[in-house]
N, C-alpha and C positions, 0 to 999 in steps of 0.2 A: 814599555820602554820609557825611560825618563826623557822628558822633553825640556829643552832650555826655555826659560821664561824671562820676561822683561826684567832688566836690571840684574840678572845673574852675573856672578863673577866666576870665571873658570880657572882652574889650576891646570897647567900644561906640563907634562913630563915628556921630554925629548930623549929618545934613545939614539937618535941620529940628528946631529946639528943641522943637516941640510933641510930637515923638515920644518925648521923655524920659519922658512920663507912662506909657508902656508898659513901662518898665524897672523891675523890682523894686528897692526900696531895700535893697540887699544888698552886702556886701563882695565878693561873687563877680562883680559887674558894675562894671567900671572904665571911665569915660568917657575917650576920647582925642580929641585935636584933630588932630594931624598924625602918624598912625602911619606907621612906616617899613615899606614893603612887604616888604623883605627880612628883617625881624626880628619883626614883630608876629605874635602867636599868638592863636588862638581869637577871631577877629574877627567882630563882628556889625555890620552896616551898615544904617542907616536912610536911605532916599533917596526922593525924589519921582521921578515918571516923567521930568520934564523935566531933572532933574539927573543922570540915568543916564550920559550921555557924560562928565561931569566926574569921576565916581568909577570908571569902568570900568577905567582902567589899574591903580589900586590893587586893585580887586576881582579882576581877572584874575590879577594877580601873586600875590596872597595865595591865591587859589583853586588855582593851580598847585602851591603848596606844601602843599595840603590843610589850610590854616589858616583858611579862610573857613567859618564855621559857618552863617551865614544872611545873605542880602541881603533885607531887607524893602523892598519898593517900594510907596509910596503912590500909588495910581492916582488922582491928583488932576486929571488932564486928560481930554480927550475920549478914551474907550476906544480909538478907532481909532488913536491915537498910540502906544499902548503897544508893539505889535509892531514898529513902525518904530523907536522909541527903543531897544528891546532889540537889534534888528538893528544899528542904528548903533553901539551900544556893544559889539557882539559878545558879548552876554550871553544870547542867546536859549536856548542849550542848558544854561545853568547849572542844576544840580540843586538847589542850595541856595536857589533863588529863591522868595520868598513874596510874591505881590501881594495887597494888601489895600486896602479902601476906608475903613477907620477903624482905630482902635488896638485893637479887641477881639481880633483874631486874634494879632497879635504879643504882646499882653499875656498871652493864654492860653499861648502857646508859652514865653515866658520865665519865667512863673510855674511852669510844669511843669518847666523846666530847673532852676530854683532848688530845687525839691523832688525832683530826680532822678526825675521821674515822666513824662518825655517819651514813653516807649513805652507808657504806660497811659492817657494823656489825649488828647482830641481838640481840634484847633484850629478846625476848621470842617467843614461838610458841605453837599452840594448834591444835588439830584435832577434827573436828566435822563431823561425817559421812564420806563422800567422799571428804571433803574439808580440806585443810591445811591453817591455818591463821598464818602469820609471822609478828611480829612487829619489825621494824628496830629501830636503836638507834636515829633516827631523832627526835621523833618517828612517824612512819607512819605504817599502817597495810596493808599488801598485802595478797590477797586471791587467791588460785589456787586449781584446782582439782587434784586428784591423777592420773587422766587420761591425764593431760596436759603435763606431762614430762615422757619420756621413763623410766628414772630411778625410778620414783615414781610408775609407773605401775608394777614394779617388786616386790613391797612390798606387802606381804599378808595382807588382810584386818585385820586379828587379830594382826598384828605387826605395824599397822600404827601409833598408839599412843606410841609405845615403842621406842622413840627416845631420844637422848641426845643433848644438845646444848653445844658447846665448851665454856670453861670458859670465853674467850674473845669475844664470839659471832660470830666467824668467819665462823662457819658452823653448820649444823644439821647433826647428825650421827644416822643412823638406824643400830644397831649392828648386828641383825640377817642376813640381806642381805648384810651388810657392804657397805652401801650407804652413801656418803657424799654429801651435797648440800649447796652451798653458796648463798649469797643474789643476786649476779649477775645472777646466773642461774634461781633463782626464778623470778626476775624482767623480765628477758628475756622471760620466759615462758608465761607471761601475757601481755607483751608489745612488739609487734613486732618492733616498732620504736626504743625502747631502745636496743633490741637485735641487730638490724642493726648498731646502733651507736657503741655498744661495739665491734662488729665484725670489724668495720672499725678502731676503736682505737687499737685493738689487731694487725690488719694487719700493721698499721702505726708503732706500736712499734716493730713488728717483722722485718720490713724493716730497721728501725733505728738500731736494734740489729745486723742484718746481715751486714749492712754497717760498724758498729763498729768492727765486727769480721774481715772484710776485711782490714780496716784501721790499726788495731793492727798487723795483719799478715804482711802487707806491711812495716810498721815501723820497724819490726824486721828483714826485709830482707828475709822473708820466701815466698816460692812459694806454690801454692795450692797443689802441689805434695809432699811437705816437711812435711806433717802432718802424722806421723806414726799412723797407726790404722784407718785412714780415706782415702778413695779414693779421687781423684781429683773431681770426680762428686759429692761426698757427701759434700766436702768443698764448692764447687760452689753453691749447693742448699742452704746450711746454709747461705752463704753470700748474697743470694737473698731473704732471709727471712724465710726459713724453720726453725722451732724450733729445736734446737739441743737437743739430749739426754744428760743425765749426763755423759755417757761414752764418747760421742763426745766432751763434754766440757773438760773432763779430758785429752783427747788426745790433744786437742788444747793447754791447759795449759802446758802440758809436752813439746810440741814442742816449746813453747815460753820460756821454762826453768823457769816456775813459778809454784807455787802450785795453787790449784783451787781457793782459796779465793783471791789470788793476781790477778789471771787472770780475775775473775769476777769483781773485783774492777776496773781493767783497762778498761773493757768493759763498765761498768757503767759510768765512766768518759767520755768516747768517745760517749756515747749515748745522751749526753746533748749538 
């Protein structure tokens, strides 16, 4: 599947003017009326179920050139018609197809693309039996069982489908047991290699962060024993990569005679 990348510009074809509300107001999204199948790049198409046969020649041609980014199909007819219309339009096997019943899903996907966060945010989720299906904003669908994660095992069977997705797609929340789940946790549960890479990336980040804490402290002429509220041992562990608590960060900021935001900005500058 073609994935949006940083600084891409997308062409948007609307078969229904109402779908315009799902498109971010950004220079990266350009509306087109009659795109040329042989030259258009990075095409996004919004279409209703009944209009599928009308756009299928364009969609198929652009898809063959790997320039179709996504086909959003509004399921505005009787659900039994969708498979027939996809079959008639010869689009049933299209990997870039996203069927939706309102504009919430395409809005999440395109907002994620606008911020280059499509691989970190969720578009939608559904529960079927003991399985959870999550579609990222790439879009790609990930399937896992409720027994695959300790946090999911805590959810009663009756509450499995009673979840909410954050407006920006950053997490799923089950209110009854108060469980939050992000896309990294979901990917890690089904892909051990991904989990190992993420753990290594977090470790590297923590080590850089600890080095930044130490560098900032040294620049201010502070010793590890000069941080009120933290022991020398606590400061040493943080500087070796242990994640600091919010209380610890406030103590560090105060010792540097900065407010928390100023201190965090200083650390961020030293992490790069």
